[in-house]
A tleap script that builds the chain and sets N, CA, C and O, in Angstrom:
source leaprc.protein.ff14SB
mol = sequence {
  NMET THR TYR LEU ILE ARG THR ALA ARG SER
  ALA PHE VAL ALA PHE VAL LEU GLY THR ALA
  THR VAL ALA ALA GLN GLU GLN PRO GLN SER
  TRP ILE PRO PRO GLU ILE THR LEU PRO ASP
  ASP MET GLU ILE THR ILE ASP ARG SER ILE
  GLY SER ALA ASN ARG ILE PHE SER PHE SER
  THR ALA GLU ASP ALA ASP SER MET ALA ALA
  THR TRP ARG ALA VAL LEU GLU GLU GLY PRO
  TYR GLN VAL LYS PRO ALA ALA GLU GLY MET
  ASP GLN ARG LEU ILE GLU PHE SER GLY GLY
  ARG ILE ARG ASN GLY GLN ILE THR PHE VAL
  SER GLY ALA ALA SER THR GLY THR THR VAL
  GLN PHE ASP ALA SER LEU ASN CASP
}
set mol.1.N position { 33.635 -19.585 -25.324 }
set mol.1.CA position { 33.704 -19.118 -23.946 }
set mol.1.C position { 32.864 -17.850 -23.742 }
set mol.1.O position { 32.160 -17.720 -22.741 }
set mol.2.N position { 32.944 -16.921 -24.696 }
set mol.2.CA position { 32.169 -15.686 -24.608 }
set mol.2.C position { 30.684 -16.004 -24.594 }
set mol.2.O position { 29.924 -15.382 -23.851 }
set mol.3.N position { 30.262 -16.971 -25.411 }
set mol.3.CA position { 28.855 -17.372 -25.455 }
set mol.3.C position { 28.405 -17.884 -24.084 }
set mol.3.O position { 27.311 -17.552 -23.628 }
set mol.4.N position { 29.226 -18.675 -23.442 }
set mol.4.CA position { 28.910 -19.227 -22.121 }
set mol.4.C position { 28.763 -18.114 -21.079 }
set mol.4.O position { 27.861 -18.163 -20.242 }
set mol.5.N position { 29.638 -17.121 -21.126 }
set mol.5.CA position { 29.569 -16.002 -20.178 }
set mol.5.C position { 28.293 -15.198 -20.410 }
set mol.5.O position { 27.620 -14.829 -19.448 }
set mol.6.N position { 27.946 -14.921 -21.666 }
set mol.6.CA position { 26.711 -14.183 -21.966 }
set mol.6.C position { 25.484 -14.952 -21.497 }
set mol.6.O position { 24.556 -14.368 -20.938 }
set mol.7.N position { 25.481 -16.251 -21.722 }
set mol.7.CA position { 24.353 -17.077 -21.304 }
set mol.7.C position { 24.214 -17.062 -19.780 }
set mol.7.O position { 23.105 -16.964 -19.254 }
set mol.8.N position { 25.323 -17.159 -19.087 }
set mol.8.CA position { 25.298 -17.134 -17.616 }
set mol.8.C position { 24.798 -15.781 -17.110 }
set mol.8.O position { 24.010 -15.726 -16.166 }
set mol.9.N position { 25.248 -14.699 -17.728 }
set mol.9.CA position { 24.789 -13.364 -17.330 }
set mol.9.C position { 23.288 -13.219 -17.572 }
set mol.9.O position { 22.566 -12.699 -16.721 }
set mol.10.N position { 22.822 -13.678 -18.730 }
set mol.10.CA position { 21.386 -13.594 -19.051 }
set mol.10.C position { 20.554 -14.384 -18.049 }
set mol.10.O position { 19.498 -13.925 -17.613 }
set mol.11.N position { 21.029 -15.565 -17.686 }
set mol.11.CA position { 20.304 -16.385 -16.718 }
set mol.11.C position { 20.264 -15.704 -15.359 }
set mol.11.O position { 19.239 -15.737 -14.678 }
set mol.12.N position { 21.366 -15.090 -14.961 }
set mol.12.CA position { 21.427 -14.393 -13.684 }
set mol.12.C position { 20.465 -13.205 -13.675 }
set mol.12.O position { 19.728 -13.019 -12.707 }
set mol.13.N position { 20.463 -12.408 -14.730 }
set mol.13.CA position { 19.572 -11.253 -14.823 }
set mol.13.C position { 18.118 -11.710 -14.770 }
set mol.13.O position { 17.311 -11.096 -14.072 }
set mol.14.N position { 17.768 -12.769 -15.489 }
set mol.14.CA position { 16.396 -13.289 -15.471 }
set mol.14.C position { 16.014 -13.744 -14.071 }
set mol.14.O position { 14.888 -13.514 -13.631 }
set mol.15.N position { 16.943 -14.390 -13.364 }
set mol.15.CA position { 16.676 -14.839 -11.998 }
set mol.15.C position { 16.431 -13.653 -11.071 }
set mol.15.O position { 15.475 -13.660 -10.296 }
set mol.16.N position { 17.288 -12.631 -11.145 }
set mol.16.CA position { 17.152 -11.456 -10.278 }
set mol.16.C position { 15.848 -10.735 -10.562 }
set mol.16.O position { 15.143 -10.361 -9.625 }
set mol.17.N position { 15.505 -10.528 -11.821 }
set mol.17.CA position { 14.260 -9.856 -12.161 }
set mol.17.C position { 13.048 -10.651 -11.705 }
set mol.17.O position { 12.072 -10.066 -11.235 }
set mol.18.N position { 13.087 -11.952 -11.830 }
set mol.18.CA position { 11.987 -12.803 -11.361 }
set mol.18.C position { 11.832 -12.729 -9.860 }
set mol.18.O position { 10.708 -12.680 -9.360 }
set mol.19.N position { 12.923 -12.720 -9.134 }
set mol.19.CA position { 12.889 -12.620 -7.679 }
set mol.19.C position { 12.368 -11.250 -7.241 }
set mol.19.O position { 11.600 -11.161 -6.283 }
set mol.20.N position { 12.774 -10.195 -7.924 }
set mol.20.CA position { 12.307 -8.848 -7.574 }
set mol.20.C position { 10.805 -8.730 -7.779 }
set mol.20.O position { 10.123 -8.078 -6.988 }
set mol.21.N position { 10.281 -9.348 -8.826 }
set mol.21.CA position { 8.842 -9.304 -9.075 }
set mol.21.C position { 8.082 -9.983 -7.954 }
set mol.21.O position { 7.074 -9.452 -7.487 }
set mol.22.N position { 8.536 -11.139 -7.514 }
set mol.22.CA position { 7.873 -11.854 -6.420 }
set mol.22.C position { 7.922 -11.022 -5.152 }
set mol.22.O position { 6.917 -10.916 -4.449 }
set mol.23.N position { 9.071 -10.428 -4.841 }
set mol.23.CA position { 9.187 -9.611 -3.629 }
set mol.23.C position { 8.253 -8.413 -3.703 }
set mol.23.O position { 7.639 -8.050 -2.700 }
set mol.24.N position { 8.135 -7.794 -4.867 }
set mol.24.CA position { 7.241 -6.640 -5.006 }
set mol.24.C position { 5.789 -7.048 -4.817 }
set mol.24.O position { 5.002 -6.277 -4.268 }
set mol.25.N position { 5.417 -8.246 -5.261 }
set mol.25.CA position { 4.048 -8.692 -5.093 }
set mol.25.C position { 3.737 -8.980 -3.631 }
set mol.25.O position { 2.608 -8.773 -3.185 }
set mol.26.N position { 4.724 -9.452 -2.887 }
set mol.26.CA position { 4.505 -9.768 -1.483 }
set mol.26.C position { 4.298 -8.503 -0.655 }
set mol.26.O position { 3.427 -8.485 0.215 }
set mol.27.N position { 5.054 -7.469 -0.893 }
set mol.27.CA position { 4.895 -6.201 -0.182 }
set mol.27.C position { 5.088 -5.090 -1.197 }
set mol.27.O position { 6.202 -4.592 -1.363 }
set mol.28.N position { 4.022 -4.693 -1.877 }
set mol.28.CA position { 4.159 -3.720 -2.949 }
set mol.28.C position { 4.681 -2.366 -2.486 }
set mol.28.O position { 5.328 -1.666 -3.264 }
set mol.29.N position { 4.424 -1.987 -1.265 }
set mol.29.CA position { 4.859 -0.692 -0.757 }
set mol.29.C position { 5.458 -0.863 0.630 }
set mol.29.O position { 4.733 -1.070 1.603 }
set mol.30.N position { 6.764 -0.778 0.719 }
set mol.30.CA position { 7.417 -0.971 2.016 }
set mol.30.C position { 7.136 0.180 2.981 }
set mol.30.O position { 7.363 0.034 4.181 }
set mol.31.N position { 6.648 1.320 2.489 }
set mol.31.CA position { 6.366 2.464 3.347 }
set mol.31.C position { 5.018 2.349 4.055 }
set mol.31.O position { 4.764 3.091 5.004 }
set mol.32.N position { 4.158 1.445 3.621 }
set mol.32.CA position { 2.866 1.253 4.289 }
set mol.32.C position { 3.139 0.652 5.668 }
set mol.32.O position { 3.922 -0.292 5.781 }
set mol.33.N position { 2.507 1.183 6.717 }
set mol.33.CA position { 2.766 0.659 8.063 }
set mol.33.C position { 2.630 -0.869 8.110 }
set mol.33.O position { 1.666 -1.426 7.585 }
set mol.34.N position { 3.593 -1.538 8.738 }
set mol.34.CA position { 3.558 -3.002 8.793 }
set mol.34.C position { 2.367 -3.551 9.583 }
set mol.34.O position { 2.025 -4.726 9.452 }
set mol.35.N position { 1.741 -2.709 10.395 }
set mol.35.CA position { 0.568 -3.156 11.156 }
set mol.35.C position { -0.635 -3.388 10.241 }
set mol.35.O position { -1.575 -4.084 10.625 }
set mol.36.N position { -0.615 -2.824 9.058 }
set mol.36.CA position { -1.729 -2.967 8.105 }
set mol.36.C position { -1.494 -4.195 7.241 }
set mol.36.O position { -0.463 -4.315 6.579 }
set mol.37.N position { -2.451 -5.098 7.253 }
set mol.37.CA position { -2.383 -6.292 6.414 }
set mol.37.C position { -3.207 -6.041 5.165 }
set mol.37.O position { -4.428 -5.891 5.227 }
set mol.38.N position { -2.522 -6.000 4.031 }
set mol.38.CA position { -3.209 -5.764 2.761 }
set mol.38.C position { -3.950 -7.031 2.341 }
set mol.38.O position { -3.466 -8.134 2.593 }
set mol.39.N position { -5.109 -6.895 1.707 }
set mol.39.CA position { -5.892 -8.066 1.317 }
set mol.39.C position { -5.188 -8.895 0.240 }
set mol.39.O position { -4.487 -8.357 -0.616 }
set mol.40.N position { -5.386 -10.198 0.299 }
set mol.40.CA position { -4.768 -11.111 -0.664 }
set mol.40.C position { -5.305 -10.914 -2.078 }
set mol.40.O position { -4.591 -11.157 -3.051 }
set mol.41.N position { -6.552 -10.479 -2.199 }
set mol.41.CA position { -7.178 -10.379 -3.518 }
set mol.41.C position { -7.041 -9.002 -4.163 }
set mol.41.O position { -7.735 -8.706 -5.136 }
set mol.42.N position { -6.158 -8.160 -3.636 }
set mol.42.CA position { -6.090 -6.797 -4.165 }
set mol.42.C position { -5.590 -6.785 -5.607 }
set mol.42.O position { -4.716 -7.558 -5.997 }
set mol.43.N position { -6.178 -5.881 -6.376 }
set mol.43.CA position { -5.748 -5.628 -7.747 }
set mol.43.C position { -5.278 -4.179 -7.789 }
set mol.43.O position { -6.088 -3.260 -7.667 }
set mol.44.N position { -3.987 -3.973 -7.958 }
set mol.44.CA position { -3.389 -2.645 -7.914 }
set mol.44.C position { -3.837 -1.840 -9.129 }
set mol.44.O position { -3.754 -2.304 -10.266 }
set mol.45.N position { -4.317 -0.614 -8.864 }
set mol.45.CA position { -4.740 0.274 -9.940 }
set mol.45.C position { -3.814 1.480 -10.092 }
set mol.45.O position { -3.631 1.979 -11.202 }
set mol.46.N position { -3.228 1.954 -8.991 }
set mol.46.CA position { -2.279 3.072 -9.030 }
set mol.46.C position { -1.121 2.746 -8.090 }
set mol.46.O position { -1.326 2.292 -6.965 }
set mol.47.N position { 0.086 2.985 -8.566 }
set mol.47.CA position { 1.283 2.801 -7.750 }
set mol.47.C position { 2.289 3.841 -8.229 }
set mol.47.O position { 3.036 3.596 -9.176 }
set mol.48.N position { 2.308 5.010 -7.571 }
set mol.48.CA position { 3.126 6.119 -8.047 }
set mol.48.C position { 3.951 6.742 -6.937 }
set mol.48.O position { 3.534 6.832 -5.782 }
set mol.49.N position { 5.136 7.165 -7.337 }
set mol.49.CA position { 5.993 7.994 -6.501 }
set mol.49.C position { 6.054 9.348 -7.171 }
set mol.49.O position { 6.312 9.443 -8.371 }
set mol.50.N position { 5.819 10.391 -6.404 }
set mol.50.CA position { 5.891 11.750 -6.924 }
set mol.50.C position { 7.032 12.422 -6.178 }
set mol.50.O position { 6.918 12.720 -4.989 }
set mol.51.N position { 8.111 12.653 -6.869 }
set mol.51.CA position { 9.300 13.162 -6.213 }
set mol.51.C position { 9.887 12.093 -5.306 }
set mol.51.O position { 9.651 10.900 -5.497 }
set mol.52.N position { 10.647 12.530 -4.324 }
set mol.52.CA position { 11.283 11.562 -3.440 }
set mol.52.C position { 10.463 11.238 -2.202 }
set mol.52.O position { 10.781 10.291 -1.483 }
set mol.53.N position { 9.399 12.018 -1.939 }
set mol.53.CA position { 8.709 11.833 -0.671 }
set mol.53.C position { 7.212 11.600 -0.760 }
set mol.53.O position { 6.597 11.304 0.264 }
set mol.54.N position { 6.594 11.715 -1.919 }
set mol.54.CA position { 5.141 11.556 -2.009 }
set mol.54.C position { 4.777 10.257 -2.708 }
set mol.54.O position { 5.361 9.892 -3.728 }
set mol.55.N position { 3.788 9.564 -2.130 }
set mol.55.CA position { 3.370 8.272 -2.662 }
set mol.55.C position { 1.853 8.215 -2.798 }
set mol.55.O position { 1.114 8.753 -1.973 }
set mol.56.N position { 1.406 7.546 -3.865 }
set mol.56.CA position { -0.009 7.242 -4.068 }
set mol.56.C position { -0.088 5.764 -4.423 }
set mol.56.O position { 0.616 5.287 -5.314 }
set mol.57.N position { -0.949 5.049 -3.717 }
set mol.57.CA position { -1.116 3.619 -3.942 }
set mol.57.C position { -2.595 3.302 -3.814 }
set mol.57.O position { -3.210 3.597 -2.790 }
set mol.58.N position { -3.169 2.700 -4.850 }
set mol.58.CA position { -4.594 2.400 -4.850 }
set mol.58.C position { -4.818 0.983 -5.370 }
set mol.58.O position { -4.098 0.504 -6.247 }
set mol.59.N position { -5.834 0.323 -4.810 }
set mol.59.CA position { -6.169 -1.020 -5.274 }
set mol.59.C position { -7.646 -1.290 -5.040 }
set mol.59.O position { -8.305 -0.598 -4.263 }
set mol.60.N position { -8.150 -2.302 -5.720 }
set mol.60.CA position { -9.526 -2.746 -5.492 }
set mol.60.C position { -9.481 -4.119 -4.841 }
set mol.60.O position { -8.529 -4.880 -5.017 }
set mol.61.N position { -10.533 -4.418 -4.082 }
set mol.61.CA position { -10.625 -5.670 -3.349 }
set mol.61.C position { -12.094 -6.004 -3.118 }
set mol.61.O position { -12.958 -5.131 -3.194 }
set mol.62.N position { -12.363 -7.253 -2.839 }
set mol.62.CA position { -13.727 -7.669 -2.503 }
set mol.62.C position { -14.023 -7.479 -1.017 }
set mol.62.O position { -15.156 -7.686 -0.583 }
set mol.63.N position { -13.014 -7.084 -0.232 }
set mol.63.CA position { -13.189 -6.879 1.213 }
set mol.63.C position { -14.170 -5.735 1.483 }
set mol.63.O position { -14.325 -4.828 0.665 }
set mol.64.N position { -14.825 -5.793 2.636 }
set mol.64.CA position { -15.786 -4.774 3.043 }
set mol.64.C position { -15.065 -3.510 3.520 }
set mol.64.O position { -14.173 -3.580 4.365 }
set mol.65.N position { -15.454 -2.364 2.976 }
set mol.65.CA position { -14.811 -1.085 3.304 }
set mol.65.C position { -14.924 -0.748 4.786 }
set mol.65.O position { -13.940 -0.345 5.405 }
set mol.66.N position { -16.110 -0.908 5.359 }
set mol.66.CA position { -16.311 -0.540 6.763 }
set mol.66.C position { -15.460 -1.378 7.710 }
set mol.66.O position { -14.870 -0.842 8.648 }
set mol.67.N position { -15.389 -2.681 7.477 }
set mol.67.CA position { -14.611 -3.528 8.382 }
set mol.67.C position { -13.115 -3.295 8.213 }
set mol.67.O position { -12.377 -3.311 9.199 }
set mol.68.N position { -12.652 -3.080 6.978 }
set mol.68.CA position { -11.233 -2.760 6.775 }
set mol.68.C position { -10.875 -1.450 7.456 }
set mol.68.O position { -9.854 -1.361 8.138 }
set mol.69.N position { -11.713 -0.427 7.275 }
set mol.69.CA position { -11.443 0.884 7.880 }
set mol.69.C position { -11.384 0.777 9.402 }
set mol.69.O position { -10.491 1.346 10.029 }
set mol.70.N position { -12.318 0.059 9.989 }
set mol.70.CA position { -12.339 -0.087 11.450 }
set mol.70.C position { -11.109 -0.842 11.946 }
set mol.70.O position { -10.498 -0.445 12.938 }
set mol.71.N position { -10.745 -1.917 11.269 }
set mol.71.CA position { -9.583 -2.721 11.669 }
set mol.71.C position { -8.304 -1.926 11.536 }
set mol.71.O position { -7.489 -1.913 12.458 }
set mol.72.N position { -8.110 -1.262 10.410 }
set mol.72.CA position { -6.876 -0.508 10.184 }
set mol.72.C position { -6.776 0.692 11.113 }
set mol.72.O position { -5.682 1.016 11.575 }
set mol.73.N position { -7.884 1.359 11.397 }
set mol.73.CA position { -7.861 2.477 12.342 }
set mol.73.C position { -7.408 1.977 13.716 }
set mol.73.O position { -6.583 2.609 14.376 }
set mol.74.N position { -7.957 0.839 14.134 }
set mol.74.CA position { -7.609 0.288 15.453 }
set mol.74.C position { -6.127 -0.076 15.540 }
set mol.74.O position { -5.481 0.248 16.537 }
set mol.75.N position { -5.565 -0.745 14.515 }
set mol.75.CA position { -4.154 -1.146 14.592 }
set mol.75.C position { -3.230 0.058 14.516 }
set mol.75.O position { -2.168 0.054 15.138 }
set mol.76.N position { -3.608 1.088 13.769 }
set mol.76.CA position { -2.784 2.295 13.723 }
set mol.76.C position { -2.820 3.030 15.062 }
set mol.76.O position { -1.795 3.538 15.517 }
set mol.77.N position { -3.998 3.090 15.699 }
set mol.77.CA position { -4.114 3.747 17.008 }
set mol.77.C position { -3.325 3.006 18.072 }
set mol.77.O position { -2.779 3.628 18.982 }
set mol.78.N position { -3.258 1.674 17.969 }
set mol.78.CA position { -2.490 0.882 18.937 }
set mol.78.C position { -0.994 0.980 18.679 }
set mol.78.O position { -0.197 0.813 19.602 }
set mol.79.N position { -0.602 1.245 17.443 }
set mol.79.CA position { 0.806 1.331 17.066 }
set mol.79.C position { 1.383 2.698 17.374 }
set mol.79.O position { 0.776 3.503 18.080 }
set mol.80.N position { 2.561 2.946 16.833 }
set mol.80.CA position { 3.245 4.226 17.116 }
set mol.80.C position { 2.800 5.361 16.184 }
set mol.80.O position { 3.634 6.118 15.688 }
set mol.81.N position { 1.520 5.476 15.951 }
set mol.81.CA position { 1.002 6.479 15.016 }
set mol.81.C position { 0.041 7.429 15.713 }
set mol.81.O position { -0.631 7.058 16.675 }
set mol.82.N position { -0.016 8.650 15.218 }
set mol.82.CA position { -0.997 9.606 15.675 }
set mol.82.C position { -2.113 9.568 14.633 }
set mol.82.O position { -1.899 9.881 13.461 }
set mol.83.N position { -3.302 9.182 15.079 }
set mol.83.CA position { -4.440 9.040 14.178 }
set mol.83.C position { -5.436 10.144 14.499 }
set mol.83.O position { -5.874 10.293 15.640 }
set mol.84.N position { -5.784 10.909 13.481 }
set mol.84.CA position { -6.749 11.987 13.664 }
set mol.84.C position { -8.131 11.378 13.887 }
set mol.84.O position { -8.559 10.529 13.105 }
set mol.85.N position { -8.829 11.791 14.931 }
set mol.85.CA position { -10.169 11.248 15.177 }
set mol.85.C position { -11.095 11.558 13.997 }
set mol.85.O position { -11.005 12.619 13.380 }
set mol.86.N position { -11.977 10.618 13.704 }
set mol.86.CA position { -12.960 10.841 12.641 }
set mol.86.C position { -13.922 11.931 13.089 }
set mol.86.O position { -14.391 11.926 14.227 }
set mol.87.N position { -14.212 12.853 12.199 }
set mol.87.CA position { -15.130 13.941 12.530 }
set mol.87.C position { -16.535 13.393 12.744 }
set mol.87.O position { -16.995 12.523 12.004 }
set mol.88.N position { -17.201 13.908 13.753 }
set mol.88.CA position { -18.569 13.481 14.073 }
set mol.88.C position { -19.479 13.730 12.873 }
set mol.88.O position { -19.489 14.821 12.302 }
set mol.89.N position { -20.233 12.714 12.505 }
set mol.89.CA position { -21.163 12.836 11.390 }
set mol.89.C position { -20.514 12.694 10.025 }
set mol.89.O position { -21.208 12.698 9.008 }
set mol.90.N position { -19.192 12.569 9.986 }
set mol.90.CA position { -18.492 12.415 8.707 }
set mol.90.C position { -18.271 10.939 8.429 }
set mol.90.O position { -18.455 10.094 9.305 }
set mol.91.N position { -17.884 10.649 7.228 }
set mol.91.CA position { -17.612 9.282 6.817 }
set mol.91.C position { -16.488 8.692 7.674 }
set mol.91.O position { -15.421 9.293 7.797 }
set mol.92.N position { -16.720 7.541 8.254 }
set mol.92.CA position { -15.723 6.876 9.082 }
set mol.92.C position { -14.677 6.142 8.247 }
set mol.92.O position { -13.737 5.563 8.791 }
set mol.93.N position { -14.840 6.167 6.924 }
set mol.93.CA position { -13.924 5.441 6.052 }
set mol.93.C position { -12.807 6.343 5.517 }
set mol.93.O position { -12.367 6.183 4.379 }
set mol.94.N position { -12.367 7.262 6.319 }
set mol.94.CA position { -11.217 8.107 6.019 }
set mol.94.C position { -10.315 8.070 7.241 }
set mol.94.O position { -10.741 8.394 8.350 }
set mol.95.N position { -9.075 7.674 7.034 }
set mol.95.CA position { -8.120 7.608 8.140 }
set mol.95.C position { -6.965 8.546 7.814 }
set mol.95.O position { -6.288 8.384 6.799 }
set mol.96.N position { -6.746 9.535 8.690 }
set mol.96.CA position { -5.614 10.437 8.557 }
set mol.96.C position { -4.655 10.132 9.705 }
set mol.96.O position { -5.065 10.072 10.864 }
set mol.97.N position { -3.369 9.940 9.377 }
set mol.97.CA position { -2.419 9.535 10.403 }
set mol.97.C position { -1.013 10.011 10.058 }
set mol.97.O position { -0.737 10.434 8.935 }
set mol.98.N position { -0.122 9.930 11.065 }
set mol.98.CA position { 1.291 10.223 10.876 }
set mol.98.C position { 2.072 9.378 11.862 }
set mol.98.O position { 1.528 8.865 12.840 }
set mol.99.N position { 3.357 9.244 11.585 }
set mol.99.CA position { 4.224 8.468 12.461 }
set mol.99.C position { 5.112 7.540 11.657 }
set mol.99.O position { 4.831 7.237 10.497 }
set mol.100.N position { 6.188 7.092 12.289 }
set mol.100.CA position { 7.123 6.243 11.573 }
set mol.100.C position { 7.724 7.003 10.405 }
set mol.100.O position { 8.168 8.140 10.564 }
set mol.101.N position { 7.742 6.382 9.231 }
set mol.101.CA position { 8.272 7.025 8.022 }
set mol.101.C position { 7.289 8.005 7.404 }
set mol.101.O position { 7.650 8.742 6.486 }
set mol.102.N position { 6.054 8.028 7.890 }
set mol.102.CA position { 5.009 8.822 7.254 }
set mol.102.C position { 4.808 10.143 7.982 }
set mol.102.O position { 4.433 10.167 9.154 }
set mol.103.N position { 5.061 11.240 7.277 }
set mol.103.CA position { 4.831 12.578 7.829 }
set mol.103.C position { 3.335 12.866 7.860 }
set mol.103.O position { 2.802 13.273 8.892 }
set mol.104.N position { 2.659 12.658 6.739 }
set mol.104.CA position { 1.211 12.814 6.630 }
set mol.104.C position { 0.693 11.680 5.767 }
set mol.104.O position { 1.171 11.470 4.653 }
set mol.105.N position { -0.285 10.951 6.282 }
set mol.105.CA position { -0.865 9.852 5.513 }
set mol.105.C position { -2.375 9.878 5.563 }
set mol.105.O position { -2.978 10.347 6.527 }
set mol.106.N position { -2.966 9.368 4.513 }
set mol.106.CA position { -4.426 9.298 4.447 }
set mol.106.C position { -4.801 8.015 3.719 }
set mol.106.O position { -4.202 7.658 2.705 }
set mol.107.N position { -5.801 7.333 4.258 }
set mol.107.CA position { -6.336 6.133 3.612 }
set mol.107.C position { -7.822 6.384 3.394 }
set mol.107.O position { -8.538 6.732 4.333 }
set mol.108.N position { -8.283 6.212 2.172 }
set mol.108.CA position { -9.706 6.360 1.869 }
set mol.108.C position { -10.240 5.035 1.347 }
set mol.108.O position { -9.547 4.296 0.648 }
set mol.109.N position { -11.483 4.754 1.702 }
set mol.109.CA position { -12.175 3.525 1.319 }
set mol.109.C position { -13.460 3.917 0.603 }
set mol.109.O position { -14.257 4.686 1.140 }
set mol.110.N position { -13.672 3.398 -0.602 }
set mol.110.CA position { -14.877 3.703 -1.362 }
set mol.110.C position { -15.539 2.389 -1.753 }
set mol.110.O position { -14.950 1.575 -2.462 }
set mol.111.N position { -16.760 2.190 -1.289 }
set mol.111.CA position { -17.500 0.971 -1.619 }
set mol.111.C position { -18.116 1.074 -2.997 }
set mol.111.O position { -18.598 2.130 -3.407 }
set mol.112.N position { -18.090 -0.048 -3.706 }
set mol.112.CA position { -18.780 -0.143 -4.982 }
set mol.112.C position { -18.309 0.821 -6.036 }
set mol.112.O position { -19.077 1.173 -6.932 }
set mol.113.N position { -17.072 1.260 -5.959 }
set mol.113.CA position { -16.588 2.224 -6.949 }
set mol.113.C position { -16.501 1.558 -8.326 }
set mol.113.O position { -17.529 1.381 -8.980 }
set mol.114.N position { -15.344 1.199 -8.764 }
set mol.114.CA position { -15.150 0.661 -10.116 }
set mol.114.C position { -15.771 -0.717 -10.291 }
set mol.114.O position { -16.080 -1.115 -11.414 }
set mol.115.N position { -15.953 -1.431 -9.229 }
set mol.115.CA position { -16.515 -2.781 -9.311 }
set mol.115.C position { -17.501 -2.961 -8.164 }
set mol.115.O position { -17.929 -1.987 -7.546 }
set mol.116.N position { -17.853 -4.194 -7.886 }
set mol.116.CA position { -18.777 -4.453 -6.784 }
set mol.116.C position { -18.066 -4.447 -5.440 }
set mol.116.O position { -18.721 -4.544 -4.402 }
set mol.117.N position { -16.759 -4.337 -5.433 }
set mol.117.CA position { -16.000 -4.373 -4.190 }
set mol.117.C position { -15.679 -3.000 -3.649 }
set mol.117.O position { -16.499 -2.084 -3.712 }
set mol.118.N position { -14.479 -2.866 -3.118 }
set mol.118.CA position { -14.017 -1.647 -2.469 }
set mol.118.C position { -12.752 -1.150 -3.152 }
set mol.118.O position { -11.896 -1.943 -3.546 }
set mol.119.N position { -12.641 0.168 -3.290 }
set mol.119.CA position { -11.396 0.773 -3.753 }
set mol.119.C position { -10.739 1.438 -2.556 }
set mol.119.O position { -11.382 2.199 -1.832 }
set mol.120.N position { -9.460 1.154 -2.345 }
set mol.120.CA position { -8.689 1.711 -1.236 }
set mol.120.C position { -7.562 2.548 -1.821 }
set mol.120.O position { -6.887 2.117 -2.756 }
set mol.121.N position { -7.354 3.748 -1.273 }
set mol.121.CA position { -6.248 4.574 -1.741 }
set mol.121.C position { -5.447 5.109 -0.564 }
set mol.121.O position { -5.998 5.650 0.395 }
set mol.122.N position { -4.143 4.943 -0.661 }
set mol.122.CA position { -3.189 5.504 0.300 }
set mol.122.C position { -2.540 6.719 -0.353 }
set mol.122.O position { -2.091 6.642 -1.497 }
set mol.123.N position { -2.486 7.829 0.357 }
set mol.123.CA position { -1.743 9.010 -0.055 }
set mol.123.C position { -0.809 9.331 1.098 }
set mol.123.O position { -1.249 9.418 2.244 }
set mol.124.N position { 0.478 9.508 0.810 }
set mol.124.CA position { 1.414 9.760 1.904 }
set mol.124.C position { 2.561 10.667 1.504 }
set mol.124.O position { 3.024 10.659 0.364 }
set mol.125.N position { 3.003 11.445 2.472 }
set mol.125.CA position { 4.243 12.218 2.372 }
set mol.125.C position { 5.198 11.564 3.351 }
set mol.125.O position { 4.891 11.446 4.537 }
set mol.126.N position { 6.356 11.138 2.863 }
set mol.126.CA position { 7.309 10.427 3.694 }
set mol.126.C position { 8.314 11.374 4.332 }
set mol.126.O position { 8.564 12.467 3.825 }
set mol.127.N position { 8.885 10.943 5.449 }
set mol.127.CA position { 9.900 11.720 6.150 }
set mol.127.C position { 11.271 11.600 5.491 }
set mol.127.O position { 12.148 12.420 5.762 }
set mol.128.N position { 11.476 10.612 4.642 }
set mol.128.CA position { 12.802 10.371 4.052 }
set mol.128.C position { 13.336 11.549 3.327 }
set mol.128.O position { 14.438 11.491 2.782 }
savepdb mol mol.pdb
quit
């Protein structure tokens, strides 16, 4: 009987851990504004929490940096976020914003960094 209970517990733990992994892959960071659609081909390079309120999340993708930056800036401006205007003559691939759970957020896009694609990094301080 004890063997059966241990086996059932092990199976349950394996099921829960497998389900948690799938959920994490679907939305790796629940604090990222839901208006932003992350690319399907992203390869996560950094996923860190610093203390209870600071987050760093970085990934690489084959998506174009300029088009992602323009799309994400537009959806954040339409949503409940305050988006800092891009400085004239400065790189348009930097988005600084706040709102929702995010006290201060920044998204940077770098073309051709580690690979032939784009590296995207989110830095945020949360209100929680």
